[in-house]
N, C-alpha and C positions, 0 to 999 in steps of 0.2 A: 396418152391420156387425153380425153376430150376436154375442150375448154368451154365452160359455160359462164354466162353472165347471170348470176342468181340474185334475186331480190326477195326479201321476206316482207309481205304486205303486213300492214298494221291495222288493227291490233292482232295479236296472237295469244294463245293460251285460254284458260278458263275465263268465262264471263263471271260477273259478280254473283249471279244466282247459283252457278255451278260451284264456285269456290265456297259459298255459304253452305250448300248442301253437303259437300265433302267434309267441311269443318264440323258440321253437326254430327255426321256419322262417326267421324273419328273421336270426337269428344264423348259421344254416347258410349263407345267402347271403353274409353279410359275411365269414365265414371261408373261403368257397369261391367267390370272385368270378367265376371262369371255368368252374366245373363245371356240368354239366347237372344240374338238380334237378327231380325229379318227385314230386308227392304222389300216393299211391295212394288214389284216391277223394277226395272233398272233405274238406279238413282239418277243417272244421266245416260244418254244413248252413246255409250262407248264401252266396248267389251273389255278393254284393258283397265278401265276404272273399276268394272265389276270384279275382275281378277285381283286387282289391288285391294279392294274391300274384302274379298275372300281371304287374302293374305293376312288381314287384320281380324279374321274370324267373324266377319259380317257376311251373312248369306243373302242371296237374292233369289226371290221366287218370281219367275216370269215365263209365261207360256204364250206363244204367238196367238193373237186374236182373242185371248181371254181378257175380259174386263177386270179392272181392279177389284170390283165387287166379287167376281168369281175367283180371283187369285187369293182373296182372303180366306177361302175355304182351306187353303194349304197351310195356314198359320194357326196354330192352336195354343201357343203360349209365348210368354216373353214380351219383348219390345218389337213393335212394328214401326218402321220408318216410312213415312210417305215421301215420295220422290219430289224432285224440283218441279215436276209437271203439274202437281196438284191432284186432288181427288174430289169427288162429289160428296155432298152431305150424307148420302146413303152409305158411302164407304166409312166415313167417320162413325156413323151410328152403329154399323155392323161391327166395327172393330171394338167399340165400347161394349157392345152386347157380348162379345166373345171374351171380355175381360183382359184384353191386350193393353199394354202400356203404349200410348201413341206418342211418337216423336214426328213432328211435322217439318219437313225440309222444303216445303213449297217455295219456289222463287217469289219474292215480294212483288215482282212485276206481274207474274201470273195471278197472284192473289188479288192484285188491283183489278185485273180484267174480270175475274170471277165476281168481285164486289160490284163492279159496274153493271154486269149482266143481271145480277140479282136485283139491284136498285131499279133498273129499267123494267124488269118484269113486274116488280111491285108497283111501278108507275103505269102499268097497263099496256106496255109495249110487247110485241112479239119480236124475237131476236133472229136476225139473219147472221149466222156465225160462219165465217169463212175459215175452213180448217180441213184437216185430213182425218177421214174416218179411221177409227181404231187408234189414232194417236192419243196417248194418255192425257195430254193437255186439253185436247178437244173433247175427249170422252168425259172429262170432269165437268164440262159445260153442258153437253147435249144429252148425256145418259139419263134417262128417266125424266126428262123435262119436255113436256109437250109444247112449251112456249118457244123452244129453240129449234130452228131449221138449220141443219148443217149444209153448207154450200162448199163443194170442192171445185166446181167449175161453173161457168156461166149457165150451162144447161140445167143446173140444179136450182136456179133461182125460182122460188115457188110463186104461184099466182094467188095473192092474198088480197081480199077485198075488205074495205072498211075497218082496217086495223092500223094502229100506230106501229111503225117499223123502226127498230134500232139495229144498226149494222156494226159488227165488230169482227175481230179475227184472232186466230191463233198467233202467238208472238213470233213464230219462226218461219212465217211464210215469205215467199218472194215479194219484194216491194213492187216489182213490175206486174206480177200476176194479180195481186190483190187490187192494184189500182184499176186494172181492166174490169174486174168484177164490181168494184165500187162504182165505176163510171156507168156500167150497165144497170146496176140497181138504181142509181140516181136518175137514169133516163126513164126507167119504168115506174119508179116511185119517187117523184120529185120532192116529196115532203119527208122522206125518210131521213133519220139522223145517222150520220156515219162517224164512227170513232175508230181511228186507225191505232191498233195496239201492237204493231211491230215493235219489238223491244230494240233499244239502242244498240245492244251488242250485235244483233242480227243486221240492223240497218247499216252500221258503219262497215261491217265486213263485206256486205253486198256492194255498197257504194265504192269501196276500195277497188273491187274488181271492175265495176263499170268504168272507173276512172282510167283503167288500162287501155280502153279503146283507142285505136290509132297510135299506140306506143310500140308497135312491132314486137309484141310478146309472142313467142313461138309456142310456149308450153305453160299451162297453168296446172300446178299440182295442188289438189285439194286433199288435205290430210284430215281424216276423220272416219268414224264408223259408218258403214253403209246403211245402218238402220236409223241414222240421225237425219231428221228432216232438214235441219239448217245446213248440214253438210251437203246433202243432195241439192239444195237450192243454190249453194255456192257454185257447184259444177254447172248447173243450168244457167246461172247468171254469166259464167265464163263464156258459154256458147253465144249468149246474146251480145256479149261484148266483142264478139268476132275473133276470139282466140282460137286458132285452128286445132290445137291439141290439148285435150283435157285429160289429166291422169288423176284418178281417184285412188288414194292410198291410205290404208290403215296404219302401216308401219313402213320402215325402210325396206322390208322384205318385198314390198310391192313395187319397188323401183327397179326397172330394167333399163340400163343405159343403152342397150341395143336399139331401143325405140326413140331415143333422143339424139338428134343430130348434133354434130360438132358445131360450136359457135352459137348454139341456141340461146335465146333470151328466155329465162325461166322465172316465173313468179310463183311463190308458195303462199298459200293461205290455209286456214284451218277452221273447223267448226268451233263453236264456243264451248263444247264439251270435250275438246281434244287436248290431251296433256301436252304442254310445251316440250316436255322431254322427248316425245315421239316425233314432233315436228323438227326439233333441233337435230335429231339423229339423221333425218333426211337431208337437211341443209348441209350438215357436215360431210355426209357421204358424197353429195354432189360436188363439194369443193375439193375433197381429197381423193375420192374414188378408191379408197382402200377397202379392206375387208369390212363387211357390214357388221356393225356392233350388235352384240346380243342384247335383247331387252331384259332389263332387270325390273321385275314387277315391283320391288320395294321402292323404286325410284319414281313410280307413276304419280303417287299422290303428294 
């Protein structure tokens, strides 16, 4: 049996916004035992959370590259739950027009960003919003809003003349990447107002990985769904921290000991939408290296 030195970075498990969204969905089912309940898009970006919600008879409607507004066409009755990522006002209005009962599970931190953007537009600013195209949190900000310019990389910074500029960002971006874009915007537009909206759950997870630099970590295991932006960013941060081997894993089934050398120093982190149950399975497997435990969906939430 190989010997590993394994450390679990902190924090682990769901962030507050994810915990709140899951609690809202489960409470909704308890209070409405016979009602059709549909989540508009994935409640959080984790396939096993989606399967666990399905176990509770809560369905998810999600099609790649379809907007929340378009996804609403698939829901004709019952309760619709808006995800932790938030939705635009157009989505709210359309859901009301369809006669759906709305349950809003938007993360309070995301709500705060949406409110700030609306206030600054009302104050006459144009918005430079740093985020990922088609990501639901970003979509809720830029979709149908001519005052918002989506910026994914430095090359996307627009040439705007004689306008007040307010700069903010998606909450799950890389703290290093957005700082580079902030710096470039400030260079081009010295009078722009910059408001960093990286949420604390994202920031502390990324910083914990950066703190591993020069600590002789051989392998970083990032546990999370490949569709999760904050999980992808953790893997990228690991590379920037100089960790030579990055393993991205949804579950213990993705761990192959043949690719991990004996005596390796291993650090484990996870995205804010990753169930601790899945992360702990990987940790325990690395310690005892016995048969991989089977996932029990009822233990996810």
